[in-house]
MDTraj code that builds the backbone (N, CA, C; nanometers):
import mdtraj as md
import numpy as np

residues = "MET VAL LYS ARG PHE THR LEU PHE VAL VAL LEU LEU ILE LEU SER GLY MET SER VAL THR VAL PRO PHE GLN LEU VAL VAL SER GLN THR ILE GLY GLU GLU ASN GLU THR GLU ALA SER ALA SER ALA SER GLY SER ASP VAL SER SER VAL SER GLU ASN ASN LYS ILE SER LEU ASN ALA THR GLU VAL GLY GLU GLU GLN TYR ARG TRP THR ASP SER ALA GLY ALA GLU ASN PRO THR LEU ASP LEU VAL ALA ASN ASN GLU TYR THR VAL LYS ILE SER ASN PRO THR ASP GLU GLU HIS GLU LEU ILE ILE ASP SER ASN ALA ASP GLY LYS THR SER GLU ILE ALA LYS SER GLY ASP ILE GLU PRO GLY ASP ILE VAL GLU PHE LYS PHE ASN THR GLU GLU ALA GLU GLY LEU GLY TYR HIS CYS GLU TYR HIS PRO ASN MET MET ASN GLY THR ILE THR VAL PHE PRO PRO SER".split()
xyz = np.array([
    [1.3706, 12.6184, 2.7859],
    [1.4538, 12.6147, 2.6707],
    [1.5732, 12.7036, 2.7013],
    [1.6923, 12.6540, 2.6772],
    [1.8113, 12.7357, 2.6988],
    [1.8606, 12.7813, 2.5638],
    [1.8749, 12.9111, 2.5515],
    [1.9284, 12.9680, 2.4282],
    [2.0551, 13.0407, 2.4637],
    [2.1582, 13.0157, 2.3891],
    [2.2851, 13.0828, 2.4116],
    [2.3095, 13.1773, 2.2943],
    [2.3363, 13.2990, 2.3281],
    [2.3666, 13.3993, 2.2280],
    [2.5059, 13.4522, 2.2570],
    [2.5898, 13.4502, 2.1603],
    [2.7210, 13.5113, 2.1761],
    [2.7152, 13.6468, 2.1081],
    [2.7405, 13.7476, 2.1846],
    [2.7364, 13.8835, 2.1338],
    [2.8766, 13.9420, 2.1354],
    [2.9059, 14.0198, 2.0371],
    [3.0328, 14.0893, 2.0340],
    [3.0028, 14.2381, 2.0476],
    [3.0527, 14.2969, 2.1509],
    [3.0328, 14.4385, 2.1752],
    [3.1603, 14.5100, 2.1337],
    [3.1435, 14.6093, 2.0514],
    [3.2583, 14.6857, 2.0057],
    [3.2587, 14.8164, 2.0837],
    [3.3647, 14.8394, 2.1547],
    [3.3811, 14.9614, 2.2311],
    [3.4740, 15.0538, 2.1535],
    [3.4285, 15.1721, 2.1336],
    [3.5122, 15.2699, 2.0639],
    [3.5792, 15.3571, 2.1685],
    [3.7053, 15.3638, 2.1601],
    [3.7836, 15.4446, 2.2518],
    [3.8139, 15.5760, 2.1810],
    [3.8189, 15.6841, 2.2557],
    [3.8352, 15.8168, 2.1981],
    [3.9542, 15.8286, 2.1037],
    [4.0564, 15.7503, 2.1234],
    [4.1753, 15.7607, 2.0386],
    [4.1536, 15.6975, 1.9015],
    [4.0346, 15.6414, 1.8786],
    [4.0063, 15.5831, 1.7479],
    [4.0294, 15.4336, 1.7426],
    [4.0773, 15.3738, 1.8503],
    [4.0988, 15.2294, 1.8535],
    [3.9668, 15.1627, 1.8912],
    [3.9489, 15.0410, 1.8489],
    [3.8294, 14.9673, 1.8894],
    [3.8714, 14.8371, 1.9553],
    [3.7873, 14.7930, 2.0464],
    [3.8121, 14.6684, 2.1184],
    [3.6862, 14.5843, 2.1046],
    [3.7006, 14.4570, 2.0697],
    [3.5878, 14.3666, 2.0606],
    [3.5863, 14.2791, 2.1847],
    [3.4724, 14.2792, 2.2537],
    [3.4600, 14.2032, 2.3776],
    [3.3468, 14.1025, 2.3605],
    [3.3759, 13.9716, 2.3574],
    [3.2686, 13.8724, 2.3456],
    [3.2111, 13.8384, 2.4841],
    [3.0809, 13.8139, 2.4895],
    [3.0214, 13.7601, 2.6108],
    [2.9028, 13.6754, 2.5703],
    [2.8549, 13.5924, 2.6632],
    [2.7479, 13.4993, 2.6328],
    [2.6293, 13.5251, 2.7232],
    [2.5094, 13.5213, 2.6674],
    [2.3858, 13.5409, 2.7398],
    [2.3108, 13.4093, 2.7373],
    [2.2623, 13.3649, 2.8530],
    [2.1888, 13.2391, 2.8612],
    [2.0502, 13.2693, 2.9147],
    [1.9474, 13.2192, 2.8451],
    [1.8090, 13.2370, 2.8869],
    [1.7449, 13.0997, 2.8908],
    [1.6666, 13.0717, 2.9949],
    [1.6019, 12.9402, 3.0016],
    [1.4539, 12.9552, 3.0264],
    [1.3782, 12.8491, 2.9956],
    [1.2354, 12.8467, 3.0203],
    [1.2007, 12.7111, 3.0771],
    [1.1260, 12.7113, 3.1875],
    [1.0801, 12.5858, 3.2450],
    [0.9653, 12.5368, 3.1590],
    [0.9732, 12.4123, 3.1158],
    [0.8740, 12.3586, 3.0249],
    [0.7408, 12.3454, 3.0961],
    [0.6346, 12.3818, 3.0270],
    [0.5012, 12.3788, 3.0841],
    [0.4583, 12.5158, 3.1334],
    [0.5497, 12.6100, 3.1436],
    [0.5169, 12.7461, 3.1822],
    [0.5409, 12.8334, 3.0615],
    [0.4343, 12.8754, 2.9958],
    [0.4469, 12.9493, 2.8719],
    [0.4949, 13.0912, 2.8959],
    [0.5795, 13.1373, 2.8072],
    [0.6254, 13.2756, 2.8024],
    [0.6897, 13.3249, 2.9299],
    [0.7438, 13.2404, 3.0097],
    [0.8165, 13.2831, 3.1273],
    [0.9603, 13.2397, 3.1108],
    [1.0515, 13.3357, 3.1183],
    [1.1923, 13.3022, 3.1083],
    [1.2613, 13.3427, 3.2356],
    [1.3719, 13.2742, 3.2636],
    [1.4474, 13.3019, 3.3849],
    [1.5915, 13.2675, 3.3598],
    [1.6799, 13.3320, 3.4319],
    [1.8208, 13.2960, 3.4222],
    [1.8357, 13.1579, 3.4812],
    [1.9217, 13.0763, 3.4247],
    [1.9315, 12.9395, 3.4716],
    [2.0581, 12.9161, 3.5507],
    [2.0379, 12.8686, 3.6707],
    [2.1479, 12.8249, 3.7551],
    [2.0862, 12.7512, 3.8717],
    [2.1441, 12.6423, 3.9097],
    [2.0892, 12.5691, 4.0224],
    [2.1706, 12.5988, 4.1467],
    [2.1131, 12.5665, 4.2608],
    [2.1805, 12.5951, 4.3869],
    [2.3133, 12.5217, 4.3964],
    [2.3228, 12.4055, 4.3357],
    [2.4458, 12.3277, 4.3456],
    [2.5508, 12.3737, 4.2454],
    [2.5115, 12.4625, 4.1549],
    [2.6070, 12.5116, 4.0564],
    [2.6160, 12.4249, 3.9328],
    [2.5364, 12.3179, 3.9243],
    [2.5423, 12.2347, 3.8053],
    [2.4606, 12.2980, 3.6939],
    [2.4798, 12.2505, 3.5730],
    [2.4095, 12.3065, 3.4597],
    [2.2634, 12.2684, 3.4637],
    [2.1793, 12.3595, 3.4212],
    [2.0372, 12.3328, 3.4078],
    [2.0118, 12.3060, 3.2611],
    [1.9476, 12.1938, 3.2317],
    [1.9283, 12.1529, 3.0940],
    [1.8044, 12.2158, 3.0334],
    [1.8094, 12.2275, 2.9031],
    [1.6896, 12.2696, 2.8326],
    [1.6071, 12.1459, 2.8011],
    [1.4789, 12.1667, 2.8049],
    [1.3835, 12.0652, 2.7631],
    [1.3018, 12.1347, 2.6568],
    [1.2864, 12.0731, 2.5419],
    [1.2212, 12.1418, 2.4313],
    [1.0766, 12.1751, 2.4648],
    [1.0213, 12.2689, 2.3895],
    [0.8861, 12.3160, 2.4156],
    [0.7808, 12.2081, 2.3963],
    [0.8110, 12.1029, 2.3257],
    [0.7141, 11.9955, 2.3065],
    [0.7350, 11.8834, 2.4083],
    [0.7912, 11.9189, 2.5241],
    [0.8129, 11.8243, 2.6348],
    [0.9019, 11.7071, 2.5953],
    [1.0037, 11.7353, 2.5165],
    [1.0993, 11.6322, 2.4762],
    [1.2328, 11.6599, 2.5438],
    [1.2859, 11.5595, 2.6083],
    [1.4151, 11.5678, 2.6757],
    [1.5142, 11.4892, 2.5918],
    [1.6225, 11.5525, 2.5502],
    [1.7243, 11.4843, 2.4706],
    [1.8528, 11.4746, 2.5518],
    [1.9016, 11.3522, 2.5673],
    [2.0280, 11.3280, 2.6370],
    [2.1130, 11.2348, 2.5531],
    [2.2434, 11.2466, 2.5696],
    [2.3383, 11.1574, 2.5048],
    [2.4231, 11.0896, 2.6113],
    [2.4561, 10.9651, 2.5893],
    [2.5588, 10.9003, 2.6702],
    [2.6913, 10.9455, 2.6099],
    [2.7791, 11.0012, 2.6928],
    [2.9039, 11.0583, 2.6421],
    [3.0220, 11.0041, 2.7207],
    [3.1261, 10.9616, 2.6490],
    [3.2508, 10.9205, 2.7149],
    [3.3368, 11.0447, 2.7301],
    [3.3663, 11.0825, 2.8551],
    [3.4423, 11.2053, 2.8825],
    [3.5873, 11.1767, 2.9178],
    [3.6236, 11.0539, 2.9280],
    [3.7592, 11.0094, 2.9578],
    [3.7604, 10.8588, 2.9420],
    [3.8746, 10.7982, 2.9633],
    [3.8814, 10.6535, 2.9484],
    [3.7883, 10.5857, 3.0481],
    [3.6851, 10.5203, 2.9945],
    [3.5824, 10.4519, 3.0732],
    [3.5156, 10.5439, 3.1756],
    [3.5033, 10.6719, 3.1417],
    [3.4324, 10.7719, 3.2227],
    [3.3156, 10.8238, 3.1401],
    [3.1932, 10.8118, 3.1921],
    [3.0737, 10.8446, 3.1149],
    [2.9880, 10.9458, 3.1894],
    [2.9148, 11.0262, 3.1128],
    [2.8191, 11.1227, 3.1659],
    [2.6999, 11.1294, 3.0716],
    [2.5846, 11.1710, 3.1247],
    [2.4724, 11.2096, 3.0403],
    [2.4998, 11.3537, 3.0001],
    [2.4829, 11.3869, 2.8737],
    [2.5004, 11.5254, 2.8298],
    [2.3782, 11.5698, 2.7500],
    [2.3508, 11.7005, 2.7561],
    [2.2417, 11.7559, 2.6767],
    [2.2981, 11.8150, 2.5482],
    [2.2132, 11.8755, 2.4678],
    [2.2568, 11.9276, 2.3377],
    [2.3556, 12.0427, 2.3501],
    [2.3592, 12.1093, 2.4656],
    [2.4555, 12.2171, 2.4873],
    [2.5882, 12.1651, 2.5419],
    [2.5949, 12.0341, 2.5709],
    [2.7174, 11.9746, 2.6221],
    [2.7268, 11.9710, 2.7739],
    [2.6220, 12.0165, 2.8436],
    [2.6225, 12.0134, 2.9905],
    [2.6230, 11.8683, 3.0379],
    [2.7080, 11.8389, 3.1348],
    [2.7191, 11.7027, 3.1873],
    [2.6243, 11.6815, 3.3041],
    [2.5522, 11.5703, 3.3025],
    [2.4565, 11.5343, 3.4068],
    [2.3708, 11.6554, 3.4459],
    [2.3038, 11.7156, 3.3462],
    [2.2317, 11.8405, 3.3727],
    [2.1106, 11.8202, 3.4632],
    [2.0761, 11.9250, 3.5368],
    [1.9515, 11.9274, 3.6121],
    [1.8390, 11.9528, 3.5132],
    [1.7320, 11.8762, 3.5249],
    [1.6169, 11.8917, 3.4356],
    [1.5034, 11.9564, 3.5134],
    [1.4524, 12.0688, 3.4668],
    [1.3406, 12.1383, 3.5287],
    [1.2139, 12.1035, 3.4520],
    [1.1183, 12.0371, 3.5186],
    [0.9942, 11.9937, 3.4557],
    [0.8758, 12.0493, 3.5333],
    [0.7568, 12.0362, 3.4765],
    [0.6342, 12.0816, 3.5409],
    [0.5441, 11.9606, 3.5623],
    [0.4839, 11.9532, 3.6813],
    [0.3969, 11.8405, 3.7168],
    [0.2773, 11.8309, 3.6222],
    [0.2194, 11.7128, 3.6171],
    [0.1004, 11.6821, 3.5367],
    [0.1265, 11.6936, 3.3869],
    [0.2459, 11.6592, 3.3446],
    [0.2818, 11.6585, 3.2030],
    [0.3442, 11.5251, 3.1663],
    [0.3280, 11.4872, 3.0393],
    [0.3969, 11.3709, 2.9870],
    [0.5199, 11.4194, 2.9112],
    [0.6333, 11.3553, 2.9349],
    [0.7592, 11.3904, 2.8695],
    [0.8089, 11.2721, 2.7889],
    [0.8727, 11.3016, 2.6760],
    [0.9396, 11.2005, 2.5947],
    [1.0887, 11.2196, 2.6132],
    [1.1568, 11.1132, 2.6506],
    [1.3012, 11.1165, 2.6688],
    [1.3638, 11.0455, 2.5493],
    [1.4539, 11.1152, 2.4813],
    [1.5255, 11.0575, 2.3670],
    [1.6726, 11.0494, 2.4056],
    [1.7287, 10.9294, 2.3961],
    [1.8674, 10.9072, 2.4361],
    [1.9455, 10.8474, 2.3200],
    [2.0589, 10.9093, 2.2908],
    [2.1515, 10.8569, 2.1898],
    [2.2709, 10.7975, 2.2620],
    [2.3192, 10.6856, 2.2116],
    [2.4355, 10.6200, 2.2717],
    [2.5450, 10.5992, 2.1668],
    [2.6312, 10.6995, 2.1483],
    [2.7419, 10.6837, 2.0534],
    [2.8642, 10.6152, 2.1148],
    [2.8562, 10.5726, 2.2415],
    [2.9712, 10.5102, 2.3079],
    [2.9796, 10.3617, 2.2721],
    [3.0855, 10.2976, 2.3191],
    [3.1039, 10.1537, 2.2974],
    [3.0456, 10.0704, 2.4105],
    [2.9795, 10.1346, 2.5066],
    [2.9239, 10.0654, 2.6229],
    [2.7715, 10.0701, 2.6213],
    [2.7107, 9.9729, 2.6860],
    [2.5656, 9.9701, 2.7030],
    [2.5275, 10.0617, 2.8190],
    [2.4129, 10.1304, 2.8067],
    [2.3623, 10.2175, 2.9119],
    [2.2134, 10.1920, 2.9295],
    [2.1585, 10.2360, 3.0423],
    [2.0145, 10.2327, 3.0669],
    [1.9814, 10.3487, 3.1600],
    [1.8939, 10.4381, 3.1160],
    [1.8543, 10.5529, 3.1975],
    [1.7366, 10.5131, 3.2858],
    [1.7487, 10.5390, 3.4146],
    [1.6420, 10.5113, 3.5108],
    [1.6067, 10.6417, 3.5812],
    [1.4772, 10.6721, 3.5855],
    [1.4262, 10.7880, 3.6588],
    [1.3618, 10.7334, 3.7856],
    [1.4019, 10.7922, 3.8999],
    [1.3481, 10.7413, 4.0253],
    [1.3152, 10.8522, 4.1230],
    [1.2388, 10.8138, 4.2239],
    [1.1979, 10.9037, 4.3304],
    [1.2535, 10.8497, 4.4606],
    [1.2967, 10.9390, 4.5475],
    [1.3467, 10.8970, 4.6782],
    [1.2591, 10.9652, 4.7828],
    [1.1433, 10.9062, 4.8096],
    [1.0482, 10.9626, 4.9049],
    [1.0400, 10.8731, 5.0276],
    [1.0307, 10.9344, 5.1434],
    [1.0187, 10.8624, 5.2696],
    [1.1295, 10.7599, 5.2888],
    [1.2489, 10.7900, 5.2398],
    [1.3628, 10.7010, 5.2572],
    [1.3626, 10.5807, 5.1660],
    [1.2662, 10.5723, 5.0746],
    [1.2573, 10.4595, 4.9822],
    [1.2747, 10.5090, 4.8390],
    [1.3535, 10.4367, 4.7615],
    [1.3728, 10.4704, 4.6212],
    [1.2737, 10.3909, 4.5375],
    [1.1986, 10.4617, 4.4553],
    [1.0992, 10.3983, 4.3681],
    [1.1292, 10.4340, 4.2240],
    [1.1278, 10.3354, 4.1379],
    [1.1508, 10.3571, 3.9960],
    [1.0265, 10.4182, 3.9331],
    [1.0448, 10.5289, 3.8610],
    [0.9339, 10.5967, 3.7934],
    [0.9262, 10.5507, 3.6477],
    [1.0416, 10.5439, 3.5812],
    [1.0472, 10.5048, 3.4400],
    [1.1889, 10.4622, 3.4073],
    [1.2034, 10.3876, 3.2964],
    [1.3376, 10.3518, 3.2499],
    [1.3362, 10.3307, 3.1002],
    [1.4542, 10.3461, 3.0415],
    [1.4691, 10.3391, 2.8964],
    [1.4780, 10.1967, 2.8440],
    [1.5155, 10.1029, 2.9271],
    [1.5564, 9.9730, 2.8769],
    [1.7007, 9.9857, 2.8307],
    [1.7606, 9.8753, 2.7935],
    [1.9014, 9.8789, 2.7522],
    [1.9191, 9.9603, 2.6246],
    [2.0238, 10.0419, 2.6250],
    [2.0580, 10.1238, 2.5081],
    [2.1932, 10.0737, 2.4591],
    [2.1906, 9.9960, 2.3554],
    [2.3116, 9.9359, 2.3001],
    [2.3962, 10.0420, 2.2294],
    [2.5267, 10.0180, 2.2146],
    [2.6122, 10.1126, 2.1414],
    [2.5554, 10.1432, 2.0029],
    [2.5493, 10.2711, 1.9704],
    [2.4980, 10.3150, 1.8403],
    [2.3473, 10.3316, 1.8333],
    [2.2747, 10.2930, 1.9382],
    [2.1283, 10.3010, 1.9364],
    [2.0772, 10.4374, 1.9812],
    [1.9555, 10.4671, 1.9386],
    [1.8787, 10.5820, 1.9861],
    [1.7475, 10.5259, 2.0384],
    [1.7134, 10.5607, 2.1622],
    [1.5950, 10.5063, 2.2284],
    [1.5072, 10.6208, 2.2758],
    [1.3759, 10.6024, 2.2673],
    [1.2805, 10.6988, 2.3222],
    [1.1861, 10.6262, 2.4162],
    [1.1482, 10.6948, 2.5254],
    [1.0440, 10.6445, 2.6144],
    [0.9718, 10.7622, 2.6756],
    [0.8522, 10.7377, 2.7277],
    [0.7700, 10.8432, 2.7862],
    [0.7542, 10.8200, 2.9356],
    [0.7367, 10.9317, 3.0078],
    [0.7005, 10.9218, 3.1489],
    [0.6206, 11.0438, 3.1889],
    [0.5426, 11.0298, 3.2958],
    [0.4576, 11.1373, 3.3450],
    [0.5116, 11.1928, 3.4749],
    [0.4961, 11.3233, 3.4898],
    [0.5274, 11.3892, 3.6164],
    [0.3933, 11.4178, 3.6821],
    [0.3597, 11.3421, 3.7831],
    [0.2266, 11.3536, 3.8412],
    [0.2177, 11.4552, 3.9531],
    [0.3271, 11.4842, 4.0203],
    [0.3231, 11.5823, 4.1280],
    [0.4579, 11.6517, 4.1395],
    [0.4541, 11.7688, 4.2018],
    [0.5779, 11.8440, 4.2223],
    [0.6632, 11.7693, 4.3242],
    [0.7834, 11.7374, 4.2846],
    [0.8746, 11.6642, 4.3727],
    [1.0140, 11.6649, 4.3125],
    [1.1079, 11.6173, 4.3894],
    [1.2431, 11.5998, 4.3395],
    [1.2619, 11.4570, 4.2933],
    [1.3125, 11.4410, 4.1739],
    [1.3415, 11.3090, 4.1190],
    [1.4896, 11.3029, 4.0857],
    [1.5353, 11.1861, 4.0528],
    [1.6724, 11.1679, 4.0092],
    [1.6757, 11.0813, 3.8852],
    [1.7898, 11.0812, 3.8181],
    [1.8096, 10.9889, 3.7065],
    [1.9526, 10.9373, 3.7117],
    [1.9711, 10.8166, 3.6633],
    [2.1044, 10.7566, 3.6625],
    [2.1107, 10.6450, 3.5588],
    [2.2317, 10.6020, 3.5303],
    [2.2538, 10.4877, 3.4424],
    [2.2605, 10.3624, 3.5290],
    [2.1914, 10.2611, 3.4878],
    [2.1926, 10.1335, 3.5603],
    [2.3339, 10.0784, 3.5741],
    [2.4182, 10.0980, 3.4716],
    [2.5509, 10.0370, 3.4682],
    [2.6630, 10.1292, 3.5153],
    [2.6368, 10.2599, 3.5201],
    [2.7379, 10.3585, 3.5614],
    [2.6744, 10.4608, 3.6566],
    [2.6120, 10.4167, 3.7660],
    [2.5338, 10.5076, 3.8510],
    [2.6159, 10.6151, 3.9210],
    [2.7409, 10.5912, 3.9470],
    [2.8227, 10.6910, 4.0158],
    [2.8755, 10.7992, 3.9230],
    [2.8729, 10.7739, 3.7924],
    [2.9226, 10.8705, 3.6938],
    [2.8095, 10.9385, 3.6187],
    [2.7057, 10.8656, 3.5909],
    [2.5967, 10.9142, 3.5059],
    [2.4714, 10.9302, 3.5915],
    [2.4564, 11.0465, 3.6527],
    [2.3403, 11.0707, 3.7386],
    [2.3099, 11.2190, 3.7441],
    [2.1861, 11.2509, 3.7719],
    [2.1465, 11.3909, 3.7785],
    [2.0174, 11.4082, 3.8549],
    [1.9729, 11.5319, 3.8606],
    [1.8556, 11.5705, 3.9367],
    [1.7456, 11.6191, 3.8428],
    [1.6228, 11.5855, 3.8772],
    [1.5058, 11.6365, 3.8067],
    [1.4223, 11.7115, 3.9100],
    [1.3960, 11.8380, 3.8831],
    [1.3121, 11.9176, 3.9716],
    [1.1764, 11.9312, 3.9031],
    [1.0712, 11.8876, 3.9716],
    [0.9365, 11.8953, 3.9164],
    [0.8622, 12.0048, 3.9918],
    [0.8239, 12.1099, 3.9197],
    [0.7540, 12.2229, 3.9767],
    [0.6049, 12.2064, 3.9620],
    [0.5260, 12.2667, 4.0515],
    [0.3793, 12.2614, 4.0342],
    [0.3397, 12.3430, 3.9119],
    [0.2294, 12.3076, 3.8470],
    [0.1831, 12.3873, 3.7328],
    [0.1468, 12.5279, 3.7797],
    [0.1661, 12.6253, 3.6925],
    [0.1349, 12.7628, 3.7341],
    [-0.0094, 12.7983, 3.7056],
])
top = md.Topology()
chain = top.add_chain()
for i, resn in enumerate(residues, 1):
    res = top.add_residue(resn, chain, resSeq=i)
    for name in ("N", "CA", "C"):
        top.add_atom(name, md.element.get_by_symbol(name[0]), res)
traj = md.Trajectory(xyz[None], top)
């Protein structure tokens, strides 16, 4: 779970003036690992998405420019990395407020072969779709849009249960 807190620190200077300095603190939790928090950042520098404590993944199809689309999470991160734990069932909820059709596909690229793990089916403009999938083992997975694979894609990291 990623929680963002904006804190305002007031520094008092001896002359009686005060300065307000805003900063943001980000805390994340890998789903399936209770009470463990960690700073979130991936090696590639992309955003790490939050997945709710009830194993629900929420993504939106978002138009970021003229005919340019990305998957975004509730914090607005584009094509976020999803950190999951093996041997869990996840529910993926996708909203499509765009004027284009989308379809989310989760796949594995093992031994040089791409295998489909799960897919949403077509998500028409204005629709909200949910589907479930299981993470059976620790591995790297990917996700993409069937119709916009070069723009709407991301990484899923599946960790072993602790």
